[in-house]
All heavy atoms as a GROMACS GRO file, in nm:
protein
  438
    1MET      N    1   2.418  -7.293 -12.760
    1MET     CA    2   2.481  -7.226 -12.652
    1MET      C    3   2.525  -7.328 -12.548
    1MET      O    4   2.447  -7.415 -12.511
    1MET     CB    5   2.381  -7.130 -12.589
    1MET     CG    6   2.445  -7.010 -12.531
    1MET     SD    7   2.320  -6.884 -12.506
    1MET     CE    8   2.378  -6.829 -12.352
    2PRO      N    9   2.650  -7.319 -12.500
    2PRO     CA   10   2.695  -7.418 -12.402
    2PRO      C   11   2.622  -7.403 -12.269
    2PRO      O   12   2.591  -7.292 -12.226
    2PRO     CB   13   2.843  -7.390 -12.389
    2PRO     CG   14   2.862  -7.251 -12.435
    2PRO     CD   15   2.754  -7.226 -12.536
    3GLN      N   16   2.596  -7.514 -12.206
    3GLN     CA   17   2.525  -7.510 -12.079
    3GLN      C   18   2.620  -7.492 -11.961
    3GLN      O   19   2.580  -7.441 -11.858
    3GLN     CB   20   2.444  -7.637 -12.061
    3GLN     CG   21   2.332  -7.649 -12.160
    3GLN     CD   22   2.250  -7.772 -12.136
    3GLN    OE1   23   2.278  -7.849 -12.046
    3GLN    NE2   24   2.150  -7.794 -12.219
    4HIS      N   25   2.742  -7.538 -11.975
    4HIS     CA   26   2.837  -7.531 -11.865
    4HIS      C   27   2.962  -7.458 -11.911
    4HIS      O   28   3.018  -7.488 -12.015
    4HIS     CB   29   2.875  -7.671 -11.817
    4HIS     CG   30   2.757  -7.752 -11.774
    4HIS    ND1   31   2.689  -7.728 -11.657
    4HIS    CD2   32   2.692  -7.854 -11.833
    4HIS    CE1   33   2.589  -7.814 -11.646
    4HIS    NE2   34   2.589  -7.892 -11.752
    5ALA      N   35   3.006  -7.365 -11.831
    5ALA     CA   36   3.131  -7.294 -11.862
    5ALA      C   37   3.248  -7.381 -11.819
    5ALA      O   38   3.240  -7.452 -11.718
    5ALA     CB   39   3.134  -7.161 -11.788
    6PRO      N   40   3.358  -7.381 -11.894
    6PRO     CA   41   3.473  -7.461 -11.853
    6PRO      C   42   3.529  -7.411 -11.721
    6PRO      O   43   3.532  -7.291 -11.694
    6PRO     CB   44   3.573  -7.441 -11.967
    6PRO     CG   45   3.528  -7.320 -12.039
    6PRO     CD   46   3.382  -7.306 -12.015
    7SER      N   47   3.569  -7.505 -11.637
    7SER     CA   48   3.619  -7.468 -11.504
    7SER      C   49   3.760  -7.410 -11.512
    7SER      O   50   3.799  -7.330 -11.428
    7SER     CB   51   3.617  -7.589 -11.412
    7SER     OG   52   3.697  -7.691 -11.468
    8ARG      N   53   3.838  -7.452 -11.610
    8ARG     CA   54   3.972  -7.399 -11.630
    8ARG      C   55   3.987  -7.358 -11.775
    8ARG      O   56   3.922  -7.414 -11.862
    8ARG     CB   57   4.077  -7.506 -11.597
    8ARG     CG   58   4.077  -7.544 -11.451
    8ARG     CD   59   4.191  -7.633 -11.419
    8ARG     NE   60   4.184  -7.756 -11.499
    8ARG     CZ   61   4.276  -7.850 -11.497
    8ARG    NH1   62   4.381  -7.839 -11.423
    8ARG    NH2   63   4.263  -7.958 -11.571
    9PRO      N   64   4.073  -7.260 -11.802
    9PRO     CA   65   4.091  -7.218 -11.942
    9PRO      C   66   4.154  -7.327 -12.028
    9PRO      O   67   4.236  -7.405 -11.980
    9PRO     CB   68   4.182  -7.096 -11.932
    9PRO     CG   69   4.229  -7.088 -11.793
    9PRO     CD   70   4.150  -7.181 -11.709
   10VAL      N   71   4.114  -7.331 -12.152
   10VAL     CA   72   4.166  -7.428 -12.247
   10VAL      C   73   4.305  -7.384 -12.292
   10VAL      O   74   4.333  -7.267 -12.309
   10VAL     CB   75   4.070  -7.441 -12.368
   10VAL    CG1   76   4.126  -7.533 -12.474
   10VAL    CG2   77   3.935  -7.489 -12.322
   11CYS      N   78   4.393  -7.479 -12.313
   11CYS     CA   79   4.531  -7.452 -12.354
   11CYS      C   80   4.532  -7.380 -12.490
   11CYS      O   81   4.464  -7.422 -12.583
   11CYS     CB   82   4.609  -7.583 -12.364
   11CYS     SG   83   4.778  -7.564 -12.422
   12ARG      N   84   4.609  -7.272 -12.501
   12ARG     CA   85   4.616  -7.195 -12.625
   12ARG      C   86   4.693  -7.269 -12.733
   12ARG      O   87   4.670  -7.250 -12.851
   12ARG     CB   88   4.684  -7.061 -12.602
   12ARG     CG   89   4.608  -6.970 -12.515
   12ARG     CD   90   4.670  -6.833 -12.508
   12ARG     NE   91   4.815  -6.836 -12.519
   12ARG     CZ   92   4.894  -6.735 -12.491
   12ARG    NH1   93   4.842  -6.623 -12.450
   12ARG    NH2   94   5.024  -6.744 -12.504
   13ASN      N   95   4.786  -7.354 -12.694
   13ASN     CA   96   4.871  -7.421 -12.793
   13ASN      C   97   4.802  -7.537 -12.862
   13ASN      O   98   4.823  -7.561 -12.981
   13ASN     CB   99   5.000  -7.469 -12.727
   13ASN     CG  100   5.083  -7.353 -12.677
   13ASN    OD1  101   5.098  -7.254 -12.745
   13ASN    ND2  102   5.134  -7.366 -12.557
   14CYS      N  103   4.719  -7.611 -12.789
   14CYS     CA  104   4.656  -7.730 -12.849
   14CYS      C  105   4.504  -7.717 -12.862
   14CYS      O  106   4.439  -7.809 -12.912
   14CYS     CB  107   4.691  -7.853 -12.767
   14CYS     SG  108   4.624  -7.853 -12.599
   15ASP      N  109   4.446  -7.608 -12.816
   15ASP     CA  110   4.301  -7.584 -12.822
   15ASP      C  111   4.219  -7.694 -12.756
   15ASP      O  112   4.109  -7.725 -12.798
   15ASP     CB  113   4.254  -7.565 -12.965
   15ASP     CG  114   4.302  -7.434 -13.024
   15ASP    OD1  115   4.318  -7.339 -12.948
   15ASP    OD2  116   4.321  -7.428 -13.147
   16GLY      N  117   4.274  -7.756 -12.651
   16GLY     CA  118   4.200  -7.857 -12.578
   16GLY      C  119   4.213  -7.998 -12.633
   16GLY      O  120   4.149  -8.090 -12.584
   17PHE      N  121   4.295  -8.018 -12.737
   17PHE     CA  122   4.320  -8.151 -12.792
   17PHE      C  123   4.466  -8.185 -12.763
   17PHE      O  124   4.551  -8.173 -12.851
   17PHE     CB  125   4.291  -8.154 -12.942
   17PHE     CG  126   4.148  -8.127 -12.974
   17PHE    CD1  127   4.106  -8.000 -13.009
   17PHE    CD2  128   4.055  -8.229 -12.969
   17PHE    CE1  129   3.973  -7.974 -13.038
   17PHE    CE2  130   3.922  -8.204 -12.998
   17PHE     CZ  131   3.881  -8.077 -13.033
   18PRO      N  132   4.499  -8.229 -12.641
   18PRO     CA  133   4.638  -8.242 -12.599
   18PRO      C  134   4.714  -8.360 -12.658
   18PRO      O  135   4.836  -8.356 -12.667
   18PRO     CB  136   4.629  -8.256 -12.448
   18PRO     CG  137   4.496  -8.318 -12.425
   18PRO     CD  138   4.407  -8.262 -12.532
   19THR      N  139   4.647  -8.465 -12.699
   19THR     CA  140   4.714  -8.582 -12.753
   19THR      C  141   4.658  -8.613 -12.891
   19THR      O  142   4.537  -8.623 -12.907
   19THR     CB  143   4.697  -8.704 -12.661
   19THR    OG1  144   4.742  -8.668 -12.530
   19THR    CG2  145   4.777  -8.822 -12.709
   20VAL      N  146   4.746  -8.627 -12.989
   20VAL     CA  147   4.703  -8.656 -13.125
   20VAL      C  148   4.780  -8.776 -13.178
   20VAL      O  149   4.889  -8.807 -13.132
   20VAL     CB  150   4.722  -8.536 -13.219
   20VAL    CG1  151   4.634  -8.421 -13.178
   20VAL    CG2  152   4.866  -8.493 -13.222
   21ALA      N  153   4.724  -8.843 -13.276
   21ALA     CA  154   4.790  -8.954 -13.344
   21ALA      C  155   4.820  -8.910 -13.487
   21ALA      O  156   4.730  -8.871 -13.561
   21ALA     CB  157   4.704  -9.079 -13.344
   22ILE      N  158   4.946  -8.917 -13.525
   22ILE     CA  159   4.989  -8.872 -13.657
   22ILE      C  160   5.029  -8.996 -13.737
   22ILE      O  161   5.109  -9.078 -13.690
   22ILE     CB  162   5.108  -8.776 -13.645
   22ILE    CG1  163   5.070  -8.657 -13.558
   22ILE    CG2  164   5.154  -8.731 -13.782
   22ILE    CD1  165   5.187  -8.574 -13.515
   23THR      N  166   4.976  -9.011 -13.857
   23THR     CA  167   5.012  -9.125 -13.941
   23THR      C  168   5.144  -9.096 -14.011
   23THR      O  169   5.171  -8.983 -14.052
   23THR     CB  170   4.904  -9.155 -14.046
   23THR    OG1  171   4.890  -9.043 -14.131
   23THR    CG2  172   4.773  -9.190 -13.981
   24THR      N  173   5.227  -9.201 -14.023
   24THR     CA  174   5.357  -9.185 -14.087
   24THR      C  175   5.353  -9.216 -14.235
   24THR      O  176   5.448  -9.187 -14.306
   24THR     CB  177   5.460  -9.277 -14.020
   24THR    OG1  178   5.417  -9.412 -14.036
   24THR    CG2  179   5.474  -9.245 -13.873
   25GLY      N  180   5.245  -9.275 -14.283
   25GLY     CA  181   5.234  -9.307 -14.425
   25GLY      C  182   5.266  -9.452 -14.456
   25GLY      O  183   5.237  -9.499 -14.565
   26THR      N  184   5.327  -9.524 -14.363
   26THR     CA  185   5.357  -9.665 -14.386
   26THR      C  186   5.248  -9.751 -14.323
   26THR      O  187   5.166  -9.704 -14.245
   26THR     CB  188   5.494  -9.702 -14.325
   26THR    OG1  189   5.493  -9.673 -14.186
   26THR    CG2  190   5.606  -9.624 -14.391
   27HIS      N  191   5.247  -9.879 -14.360
   27HIS     CA  192   5.145  -9.972 -14.313
   27HIS      C  193   5.209 -10.089 -14.241
   27HIS      O  194   5.321 -10.129 -14.271
   27HIS     CB  195   5.062 -10.026 -14.431
   27HIS     CG  196   4.980  -9.921 -14.498
   27HIS    ND1  197   5.030  -9.835 -14.593
   27HIS    CD2  198   4.850  -9.889 -14.483
   27HIS    CE1  199   4.934  -9.756 -14.634
   27HIS    NE2  200   4.823  -9.786 -14.568
   28HIS      N  201   5.132 -10.145 -14.145
   28HIS     CA  202   5.170 -10.271 -14.081
   28HIS      C  203   5.136 -10.386 -14.176
   28HIS      O  204   5.071 -10.368 -14.278
   28HIS     CB  205   5.094 -10.289 -13.949
   28HIS     CG  206   5.135 -10.194 -13.841
   28HIS    ND1  207   5.256 -10.198 -13.778
   28HIS    CD2  208   5.068 -10.091 -13.784
   28HIS    CE1  209   5.263 -10.103 -13.687
   28HIS    NE2  210   5.148 -10.036 -13.690
   29ARG      N  211   5.178 -10.506 -14.141
   29ARG     CA  212   5.148 -10.623 -14.225
   29ARG      C  213   4.998 -10.651 -14.236
   29ARG      O  214   4.952 -10.705 -14.336
   29ARG     CB  215   5.218 -10.746 -14.169
   29ARG     CG  216   5.366 -10.738 -14.180
   29ARG     CD  217   5.428 -10.864 -14.134
   29ARG     NE  218   5.533 -10.895 -14.231
   29ARG     CZ  219   5.592 -11.010 -14.242
   29ARG    NH1  220   5.558 -11.109 -14.163
   29ARG    NH2  221   5.686 -11.028 -14.331
   30ASP      N  222   4.923 -10.615 -14.130
   30ASP     CA  223   4.778 -10.640 -14.133
   30ASP      C  224   4.701 -10.532 -14.208
   30ASP      O  225   4.579 -10.538 -14.219
   30ASP     CB  226   4.724 -10.655 -13.991
   30ASP     CG  227   4.738 -10.530 -13.907
   30ASP    OD1  228   4.800 -10.432 -13.953
   30ASP    OD2  229   4.688 -10.531 -13.794
   31GLY      N  230   4.770 -10.429 -14.257
   31GLY     CA  231   4.705 -10.324 -14.335
   31GLY      C  232   4.675 -10.198 -14.257
   31GLY      O  233   4.637 -10.097 -14.316
   32SER      N  234   4.691 -10.202 -14.126
   32SER     CA  235   4.667 -10.081 -14.048
   32SER      C  236   4.784  -9.985 -14.062
   32SER      O  237   4.895 -10.024 -14.097
   32SER     CB  238   4.644 -10.116 -13.900
   32SER     OG  239   4.760 -10.177 -13.846
   33ARG      N  240   4.760  -9.858 -14.037
   33ARG     CA  241   4.864  -9.758 -14.055
   33ARG      C  242   4.950  -9.744 -13.930
   33ARG      O  243   4.903  -9.761 -13.820
   33ARG     CB  244   4.802  -9.622 -14.087
   33ARG     CG  245   4.735  -9.622 -14.221
   33ARG     CD  246   4.694  -9.482 -14.255
   33ARG     NE  247   4.628  -9.482 -14.383
   33ARG     CZ  248   4.674  -9.418 -14.488
   33ARG    NH1  249   4.783  -9.347 -14.479
   33ARG    NH2  250   4.611  -9.424 -14.603
   34VAL      N  251   5.076  -9.706 -13.951
   34VAL     CA  252   5.167  -9.679 -13.841
   34VAL      C  253   5.141  -9.537 -13.794
   34VAL      O  254   5.137  -9.444 -13.874
   34VAL     CB  255   5.314  -9.694 -13.888
   34VAL    CG1  256   5.409  -9.660 -13.776
   34VAL    CG2  257   5.339  -9.835 -13.939
   35THR      N  258   5.120  -9.521 -13.663
   35THR     CA  259   5.092  -9.388 -13.608
   35THR      C  260   5.192  -9.355 -13.499
   35THR      O  261   5.249  -9.442 -13.435
   35THR     CB  262   4.950  -9.379 -13.549
   35THR    OG1  263   4.937  -9.479 -13.448
   35THR    CG2  264   4.845  -9.398 -13.655
   36VAL      N  265   5.212  -9.226 -13.479
   36VAL     CA  266   5.297  -9.174 -13.373
   36VAL      C  267   5.209  -9.085 -13.286
   36VAL      O  268   5.136  -9.000 -13.338
   36VAL     CB  269   5.413  -9.091 -13.432
   36VAL    CG1  270   5.497  -9.030 -13.322
   36VAL    CG2  271   5.498  -9.175 -13.524
   37ARG      N  272   5.215  -9.104 -13.154
   37ARG     CA  273   5.136  -9.021 -13.064
   37ARG      C  274   5.219  -8.901 -13.021
   37ARG      O  275   5.334  -8.914 -12.983
   37ARG     CB  276   5.092  -9.101 -12.942
   37ARG     CG  277   4.995  -9.211 -12.978
   37ARG     CD  278   4.956  -9.292 -12.858
   37ARG     NE  279   4.892  -9.214 -12.754
   37ARG     CZ  280   4.762  -9.204 -12.738
   37ARG    NH1  281   4.681  -9.269 -12.818
   37ARG    NH2  282   4.711  -9.131 -12.642
   38ALA      N  283   5.158  -8.782 -13.024
   38ALA     CA  284   5.225  -8.659 -12.982
   38ALA      C  285   5.140  -8.593 -12.873
   38ALA      O  286   5.018  -8.587 -12.883
   38ALA     CB  287   5.241  -8.566 -13.100
   39THR      N  288   5.207  -8.545 -12.769
   39THR     CA  289   5.140  -8.480 -12.657
   39THR      C  290   5.185  -8.335 -12.648
   39THR      O  291   5.302  -8.304 -12.667
   39THR     CB  292   5.175  -8.553 -12.525
   39THR    OG1  293   5.141  -8.690 -12.540
   39THR    CG2  294   5.098  -8.497 -12.409
   40CYS      N  295   5.092  -8.247 -12.616
   40CYS     CA  296   5.122  -8.105 -12.604
   40CYS      C  297   5.218  -8.082 -12.488
   40CYS      O  298   5.194  -8.125 -12.376
   40CYS     CB  299   4.992  -8.027 -12.582
   40CYS     SG  300   5.017  -7.850 -12.559
   41ARG      N  301   5.326  -8.010 -12.515
   41ARG     CA  302   5.426  -7.983 -12.411
   41ARG      C  303   5.384  -7.868 -12.320
   41ARG      O  304   5.428  -7.859 -12.207
   41ARG     CB  305   5.559  -7.950 -12.474
   41ARG     CG  306   5.621  -8.067 -12.542
   41ARG     CD  307   5.756  -8.030 -12.595
   41ARG     NE  308   5.814  -8.140 -12.670
   41ARG     CZ  309   5.929  -8.133 -12.732
   41ARG    NH1  310   5.998  -8.022 -12.729
   41ARG    NH2  311   5.976  -8.237 -12.797
   42ALA      N  312   5.301  -7.779 -12.370
   42ALA     CA  313   5.263  -7.662 -12.291
   42ALA      C  314   5.173  -7.700 -12.173
   42ALA      O  315   5.188  -7.647 -12.063
   42ALA     CB  316   5.193  -7.560 -12.379
   43CYS      N  317   5.079  -7.793 -12.195
   43CYS     CA  318   4.986  -7.831 -12.088
   43CYS      C  319   5.014  -7.971 -12.033
   43CYS      O  320   4.940  -8.019 -11.948
   43CYS     CB  321   4.843  -7.823 -12.138
   43CYS     SG  322   4.805  -7.938 -12.271
   44ASN      N  323   5.119  -8.036 -12.082
   44ASN     CA  324   5.157  -8.171 -12.038
   44ASN      C  325   5.047  -8.273 -12.058
   44ASN      O  326   5.028  -8.365 -11.980
   44ASN     CB  327   5.201  -8.170 -11.891
   44ASN     CG  328   5.326  -8.091 -11.871
   44ASN    OD1  329   5.415  -8.091 -11.956
   44ASN    ND2  330   5.336  -8.020 -11.759
   45GLY      N  331   4.969  -8.256 -12.164
   45GLY     CA  332   4.867  -8.353 -12.200
   45GLY      C  333   4.736  -8.341 -12.125
   45GLY      O  334   4.653  -8.430 -12.132
   46THR      N  335   4.712  -8.230 -12.057
   46THR     CA  336   4.585  -8.213 -11.985
   46THR      C  337   4.480  -8.141 -12.068
   46THR      O  338   4.361  -8.158 -12.046
   46THR     CB  339   4.606  -8.136 -11.854
   46THR    OG1  340   4.655  -8.006 -11.884
   46THR    CG2  341   4.701  -8.209 -11.762
   47GLY      N  342   4.524  -8.053 -12.159
   47GLY     CA  343   4.429  -7.976 -12.239
   47GLY      C  344   4.387  -7.846 -12.173
   47GLY      O  345   4.313  -7.768 -12.231
   48HIS      N  346   4.432  -7.824 -12.051
   48HIS     CA  347   4.397  -7.703 -11.977
   48HIS      C  348   4.523  -7.635 -11.926
   48HIS      O  349   4.626  -7.698 -11.908
   48HIS     CB  350   4.307  -7.736 -11.857
   48HIS     CG  351   4.180  -7.800 -11.896
   48HIS    ND1  352   4.074  -7.730 -11.947
   48HIS    CD2  353   4.141  -7.929 -11.892
   48HIS    CE1  354   3.974  -7.812 -11.972
   48HIS    NE2  355   4.012  -7.935 -11.940
   49THR      N  356   4.511  -7.506 -11.899
   49THR     CA  357   4.621  -7.432 -11.840
   49THR      C  358   4.576  -7.371 -11.709
   49THR      O  359   4.457  -7.355 -11.684
   49THR     CB  360   4.669  -7.319 -11.933
   49THR    OG1  361   4.558  -7.234 -11.962
   49THR    CG2  362   4.726  -7.373 -12.061
   50ALA      N  363   4.673  -7.336 -11.626
   50ALA     CA  364   4.640  -7.269 -11.501
   50ALA      C  365   4.598  -7.127 -11.533
   50ALA      O  366   4.651  -7.064 -11.624
   50ALA     CB  367   4.761  -7.269 -11.409
   51PRO      N  368   4.501  -7.075 -11.461
   51PRO     CA  369   4.460  -6.938 -11.488
   51PRO      C  370   4.576  -6.842 -11.464
   51PRO      O  371   4.650  -6.856 -11.369
   51PRO     CB  372   4.346  -6.912 -11.390
   51PRO     CG  373   4.334  -7.032 -11.306
   51PRO     CD  374   4.426  -7.136 -11.355
   52SER      N  375   4.591  -6.748 -11.554
   52SER     CA  376   4.701  -6.653 -11.541
   52SER      C  377   4.667  -6.549 -11.436
   52SER      O  378   4.551  -6.518 -11.411
   52SER     CB  379   4.728  -6.586 -11.675
   52SER     OG  380   4.613  -6.515 -11.715
   53ALA      N  381   4.770  -6.496 -11.375
   53ALA     CA  382   4.751  -6.393 -11.274
   53ALA      C  383   4.704  -6.265 -11.343
   53ALA      O  384   4.753  -6.228 -11.449
   53ALA     CB  385   4.881  -6.368 -11.200
   54THR      N  386   4.611  -6.199 -11.283
   54THR     CA  387   4.560  -6.076 -11.341
   54THR      C  388   4.629  -5.957 -11.276
   54THR      O  389   4.666  -5.961 -11.159
   54THR     CB  390   4.407  -6.063 -11.320
   54THR    OG1  391   4.380  -6.069 -11.181
   54THR    CG2  392   4.334  -6.173 -11.392
   55LEU      N  393   4.647  -5.855 -11.353
   55LEU     CA  394   4.711  -5.734 -11.305
   55LEU      C  395   4.606  -5.645 -11.241
   55LEU      O  396   4.506  -5.610 -11.304
   55LEU     CB  397   4.781  -5.661 -11.421
   55LEU     CG  398   4.854  -5.534 -11.386
   55LEU    CD1  399   4.969  -5.567 -11.290
   55LEU    CD2  400   4.908  -5.469 -11.510
   56THR      N  401   4.626  -5.612 -11.116
   56THR     CA  402   4.533  -5.528 -11.044
   56THR      C  403   4.599  -5.396 -11.011
   56THR      O  404   4.710  -5.394 -10.958
   56THR     CB  405   4.486  -5.596 -10.913
   56THR    OG1  406   4.433  -5.723 -10.945
   56THR    CG2  407   4.383  -5.514 -10.842
   57ARG      N  408   4.533  -5.290 -11.041
   57ARG     CA  409   4.587  -5.158 -11.011
   57ARG      C  410   4.544  -5.118 -10.871
   57ARG      O  411   4.425  -5.117 -10.840
   57ARG     CB  412   4.538  -5.057 -11.113
   57ARG     CG  413   4.599  -4.924 -11.096
   57ARG     CD  414   4.557  -4.833 -11.207
   57ARG     NE  415   4.616  -4.702 -11.183
   57ARG     CZ  416   4.627  -4.609 -11.272
   57ARG    NH1  417   4.580  -4.630 -11.394
   57ARG    NH2  418   4.682  -4.494 -11.244
   58ALA      N  419   4.641  -5.083 -10.789
   58ALA     CA  420   4.612  -5.040 -10.652
   58ALA      C  421   4.662  -4.897 -10.634
   58ALA      O  422   4.764  -4.858 -10.691
   58ALA     CB  423   4.680  -5.133 -10.553
   59GLY      N  424   4.596  -4.824 -10.555
   59GLY     CA  425   4.638  -4.686 -10.530
   59GLY      C  426   4.570  -4.590 -10.625
   59GLY      O  427   4.462  -4.613 -10.675
   60ARG      N  428   4.641  -4.482 -10.651
   60ARG     CA  429   4.583  -4.378 -10.736
   60ARG      C  430   4.593  -4.411 -10.881
   60ARG      O  431   4.669  -4.437 -10.952
   60ARG     CB  432   4.650  -4.246 -10.710
   60ARG     CG  433   4.618  -4.196 -10.575
   60ARG     CD  434   4.678  -4.059 -10.563
   60ARG     NE  435   4.658  -4.010 -10.429
   60ARG     CZ  436   4.672  -3.886 -10.396
   60ARG    NH1  437   4.706  -3.798 -10.486
   60ARG    NH2  438   4.653  -3.847 -10.274
   0.00000   0.00000   0.00000
């Protein structure tokens, strides 16, 4: 069970993993793989989103 609740909601598009490294399949001369970094556009690389406004019913 988590001890601390997150202070802001986690991004729905990236599930809190805003930056990833994707391998292209080719190798450098030293044997390491060529990678491309991709950042989530929805949260701008933060992993969190602003809380959405809630609908409140007023009146009758």
